[in-house]
TIVEX-468697 format. One record per residue (C-alpha): residue number from 1; x, y, z. Coordinates in steps of 0.001 Angstrom, whole numbers, m for minus. Example, Ala and Ser with C-alpha at 12.3 -4.5 7.8 and 13.67 -1.06 7.14 Angstrom:
// residues 2
num|c1|c2|c3
1|12300|m4500|7800
2|13670|m1060|7140
END
This chain:
// residues 357
num|c1|c2|c3
1|15515|m1994|4751
2|15834|m4004|1546
3|12711|m3590|m751
4|12101|m4710|m4197
5|12360|m1367|m6457
6|14639|158|m9270
7|14439|3640|m8439
8|12696|4916|m5469
9|11494|8268|m7289
10|9668|5633|m9688
11|7984|3369|m6615
12|4356|4515|m7375
13|4492|4979|m11066
14|6225|1712|m11850
15|3495|38|m9356
16|746|2049|m11145
17|2096|216|m14505
18|2033|m3033|m13106
19|m1300|m3101|m11618
20|m2378|m1473|m15137
21|m1410|m4928|m17010
22|m2250|m7386|m14171
23|m6468|m5833|m14438
24|m6597|m4713|m17914
25|m10039|m6276|m17742
26|m11031|m4291|m15444
27|m8908|m1324|m14523
28|m7036|1747|m16532
29|m4774|4050|m15365
30|m4365|7466|m16318
31|m405|8997|m15956
32|114|13263|m15533
33|m1814|13335|m13364
34|m1964|9617|m11521
35|m5344|8136|m11100
36|m6855|5015|m11752
37|m10576|4471|m12873
38|m12873|1696|m14002
39|m12717|m48|m17696
40|m16576|1303|m18459
41|m16178|4529|m16719
42|m17890|6831|m17063
43|m21083|5048|m16173
44|m24058|6924|m17622
45|m26516|8313|m15212
46|m24793|6872|m12284
47|m23182|8725|m9154
48|m19130|8331|m9631
49|m17550|7684|m6296
50|m13909|8479|m5761
51|m11581|8227|m3555
52|m7745|8384|m2999
53|m4664|9117|m640
54|m1267|8235|m85
55|463|5294|m2175
56|1794|2706|669
57|m1365|1939|2021
58|m2558|m604|m789
59|m4320|m2159|m1503
60|m6310|1075|m301
61|m7897|2787|m2559
62|m6233|1689|m6365
63|m6978|m1871|m5310
64|m10660|m1181|m4655
65|m11580|733|m8439
66|m14140|m1505|m10422
67|m17705|m3009|m10174
68|m19497|m2520|m6625
69|m16619|m89|m5282
70|m14930|2782|m6362
71|m15267|4369|m9984
72|m11719|6212|m9567
73|m9043|6389|m6633
74|m5916|9248|m6729
75|m2520|7712|m5605
76|m137|10385|m4042
77|3057|9704|m3744
78|3701|7638|m397
79|2215|8835|2764
80|1348|12309|1001
81|m2296|13351|m133
82|m2902|13498|m3612
83|m2866|17144|m5207
84|m6415|18971|m6669
85|m5521|18081|m10194
86|m5824|14743|m9549
87|m8770|14775|m7925
88|m10823|17074|m10852
89|m9383|15320|m13418
90|m10681|11573|m12150
91|m13818|13439|m11406
92|m14203|14146|m14996
93|m13172|10603|m16235
94|m15971|9204|m14655
95|m18514|11595|m14540
96|m21790|9596|m15771
97|m23944|13073|m15403
98|m25355|12047|m12232
99|m22840|13394|m9549
100|m19443|12618|m7934
101|m19504|11328|m4136
102|m15808|12145|m2939
103|m14706|10341|234
104|m12258|11234|2014
105|m9915|10454|5324
106|m9708|12562|7988
107|m5942|13826|6578
108|m5277|17848|6889
109|m4073|17057|3305
110|m6558|15080|1866
111|m8707|17473|3019
112|m7556|20603|1884
113|m7261|19549|m1029
114|m10591|16947|m1542
115|m12207|20346|m480
116|m10073|22566|m3052
117|m11343|19552|m5924
118|m14520|20251|m5256
119|m15127|24037|m5381
120|m13041|23380|m9134
121|m15565|20633|m10168
122|m18602|23074|m9456
123|m16971|25881|m10819
124|m17027|23221|m14069
125|m20745|22261|m13648
126|m20209|18436|m11899
127|m21940|18539|m8995
128|m20047|17209|m5977
129|m20043|16188|m2290
130|m17673|15108|m166
131|m18092|13147|3056
132|m15357|12288|5383
133|m13903|9473|7168
134|m12842|9647|10784
135|m12770|6695|12484
136|m9387|6344|15069
137|m10860|5825|18446
138|m6902|6054|19342
139|m6201|9495|19460
140|m8444|13373|19254
141|m5866|14835|17227
142|m2489|13560|16233
143|14|14537|13194
144|m1549|15253|9749
145|m4773|15879|11453
146|m7569|17488|13321
147|m9784|15441|15391
148|m10096|11662|14735
149|m7713|9828|11983
150|m9707|8259|8992
151|m8711|4233|8678
152|m10077|896|8576
153|m14261|2614|7658
154|m12921|4131|4831
155|m12700|537|3105
156|m16093|m401|4524
157|m17878|2801|3481
158|m16397|2497|m84
159|m17544|m1183|m352
160|m20975|m179|1047
161|m21853|3326|m776
162|m20457|1733|m4150
163|m22616|m1057|m3750
164|m25753|1630|m3564
165|m24490|3647|m6296
166|m24408|746|m8557
167|m27983|216|m7153
168|m29210|3446|m8635
169|m28972|5572|m5281
170|m29165|9637|m5795
171|m25760|11636|m4537
172|m27644|13323|m1733
173|m28972|9365|m534
174|m25310|7744|m1173
175|m24039|11241|960
176|m26209|10488|4003
177|m25671|6591|3684
178|m21844|7531|3417
179|m21936|9632|6737
180|m23899|7694|8757
181|m21650|4319|8283
182|m18546|6726|8891
183|m20691|7577|12463
184|m21311|3691|13364
185|m17520|2745|12422
186|m14728|2804|15054
187|m10324|1525|14072
188|m8006|1169|16428
189|m4531|m538|15458
190|m1382|m761|16528
191|2738|m1394|15477
192|4894|m4086|16387
193|7474|m2278|13654
194|7850|1145|11676
195|8105|1038|8033
196|10126|2190|5750
197|9214|4461|2620
198|11684|3824|m414
199|12365|7477|m1274
200|13751|8175|2761
201|15364|4502|2881
202|15348|4545|7124
203|12304|3545|9494
204|9997|6357|9939
205|9970|5909|13730
206|12079|3798|15858
207|9889|427|18104
208|12622|m961|20283
209|12923|m5752|19769
210|10635|m5937|23059
211|8420|m2671|22108
212|4918|m2261|21139
213|3113|1222|19858
214|m791|955|20790
215|m2722|3598|18492
216|m480|3447|15623
217|m1494|5847|12768
218|m1071|4595|9315
219|1415|6809|8392
220|4005|5912|11578
221|2139|8829|13707
222|2457|8217|17385
223|m460|6515|19167
224|m2032|6210|22732
225|1113|4303|24101
226|4000|2382|23895
227|4719|m364|25898
228|6715|m3747|26187
229|5512|m6682|23809
230|2002|m8688|24912
231|304|m11315|23557
232|m1772|m11734|20323
233|m4981|m12604|23459
234|m3907|m9100|25238
235|m3359|m7067|22543
236|m6654|m8074|20329
237|m8335|m7582|23724
238|m6793|m4079|23927
239|m7869|m2722|21129
240|m11340|m4553|20648
241|m12232|m3155|24340
242|m11313|17|23525
243|m13461|627|20612
244|m16590|m948|22023
245|m16239|778|25417
246|m15616|4596|23369
247|m17755|6793|24481
248|m20399|8771|22255
249|m18218|11111|20127
250|m18880|14496|19359
251|m16895|16134|16106
252|m17533|18939|13409
253|m16884|18599|9988
254|m17517|20587|7069
255|m19768|19542|4080
256|m20722|21569|719
257|m23917|23038|778
258|m26162|22520|m1805
259|m28812|25283|m898
260|m26247|27925|184
261|m23304|27046|m2066
262|m20735|26831|241
263|m19063|24756|3215
264|m21217|24586|6197
265|m19775|23240|9275
266|m21426|20502|10996
267|m22082|18779|14434
268|m21478|14882|14091
269|m22448|12719|16991
270|m21636|8830|17035
271|m23120|6685|19393
272|m22168|4227|21544
273|m21972|350|20736
274|m24615|m1407|22778
275|m25629|m5460|23519
276|m27839|m6448|20929
277|m26305|m4427|18247
278|m24760|m6865|15253
279|m21051|m5872|13811
280|m19077|m6139|10904
281|m15749|m7123|12290
282|m12900|m6218|10174
283|m8984|m7829|11224
284|m6559|m5760|8713
285|m2827|m6363|8641
286|m785|m3189|8554
287|1275|m4810|5247
288|3561|m6957|7240
289|1546|m9448|9672
290|194|m12926|7998
291|m3094|m13744|7660
292|m2456|m16538|10164
293|m1895|m13945|12383
294|m4658|m12001|12126
295|m6878|m15358|12363
296|m5442|m15799|15962
297|m6361|m12160|16614
298|m10013|m12684|14809
299|m10536|m15683|16893
300|m10167|m13238|20136
301|m11695|m10482|19115
302|m15277|m12865|17597
303|m15093|m14206|22318
304|m14738|m10642|23117
305|m17735|m9259|21435
306|m19936|m12360|22034
307|m19016|m11621|26074
308|m19844|m8289|25470
309|m23521|m9217|23594
310|m22403|m7820|20559
311|m23389|m10079|17416
312|m20562|m10495|14305
313|m23154|m10845|11477
314|m20205|m10266|8306
315|m16231|m10074|8618
316|m13271|m9314|6842
317|m9672|m10704|7644
318|m7213|m9300|5247
319|m4330|m6773|3987
320|m6632|m3720|3080
321|m5668|m914|4613
322|m1678|m857|5157
323|1621|1113|6045
324|4281|m162|3002
325|5760|m3483|5090
326|4809|m2652|8927
327|3958|m5119|11240
328|1164|m4604|13288
329|m3069|m5245|13231
330|m5964|m2976|13213
331|m9586|m3749|14256
332|m12608|m1865|13372
333|m16121|m2419|14524
334|m18931|m1086|12287
335|m22471|m858|13646
336|m24983|m2757|10993
337|m28158|m2171|10073
338|m30369|m4222|7054
339|m29319|m1782|4485
340|m25840|m1808|5397
341|m26312|m6011|5642
342|m27733|m6318|2033
343|m25489|m3523|434
344|m21946|m5118|2046
345|m23230|m8435|200
346|m24326|m6645|m3373
347|m21375|m8102|m5570
348|m18492|m6378|m6439
349|m15694|m7055|m8411
350|m11848|m5276|m8075
351|m8487|m5963|m7849
352|m9078|m6466|m4113
353|m12184|m7102|m3030
354|m14640|m9576|m4674
355|m17907|m11731|m4409
356|m21153|m12722|m6448
357|m19272|m12280|m9299
END
């Protein structure tokens, strides 16, 4: 595998250095520990939204730092969770004295480290709440996670909640909104090829020339089924129907309880999609798939939703949550209400997502 890198061990740092130079009007980068933050942070009186995860999924999360989205992002090493000290340092840098909302993908390392960071921040007088994203319908349990993985809905939650924070929502209102976005979003992805982590230098997994993996995870975790290659329409239909026909899902997640001052387990249930639902349809490249192919998938997805009585009222098509150079795609469908539509449409200005400004 050929890559545009120097020393593999400098991959994350040099990428962040280049990003800081390219977008100096929007972001700053702190090193040791690594985090990306808004140039105007902290914004006094505004709840700050912080997210993070392993590098290799760009533009998520660092590419979404800026007005109307994230206040800070913590990039770990490739496919490796950031550390609690990164998260704490980021929280301190963007704390506008209105609290911090951590948006956390449901992977064991992310969950554990963000919980530790929450406790550290609270011990220093910073009010922090965590909301987990667990929207991957492909498998209930996989490598690195208990329960469903957090994938495409993360991007949508960061945009919607980022707009709400910009408009003055308080911490509890943002946590409630983020939880609702998670419960209304569902995703599934597939891979045509593997990817190669720079420090390893060999493919993460092996796929034959005529094989695809349905339900793949964003770190290359196994999916539902390995099968012979299908047409774009067949793949789109398999992904879309897996999401649309997914049964109501019950999960137990941990959130910080302000009243008791400790972690509490919450049982949360999402509802099935139903005719008449308004949707945001998100077709995402896993990194190596060109947008021309994504539009072929979106074309079929729109047809399927129409046949199912589902109305696509907003969309996002492109590479927003990737797995390095993996070829493949994912579909995320988010059931929208009036509030979410208003917040989705609100102005945003980040390195990788911007409109209305």
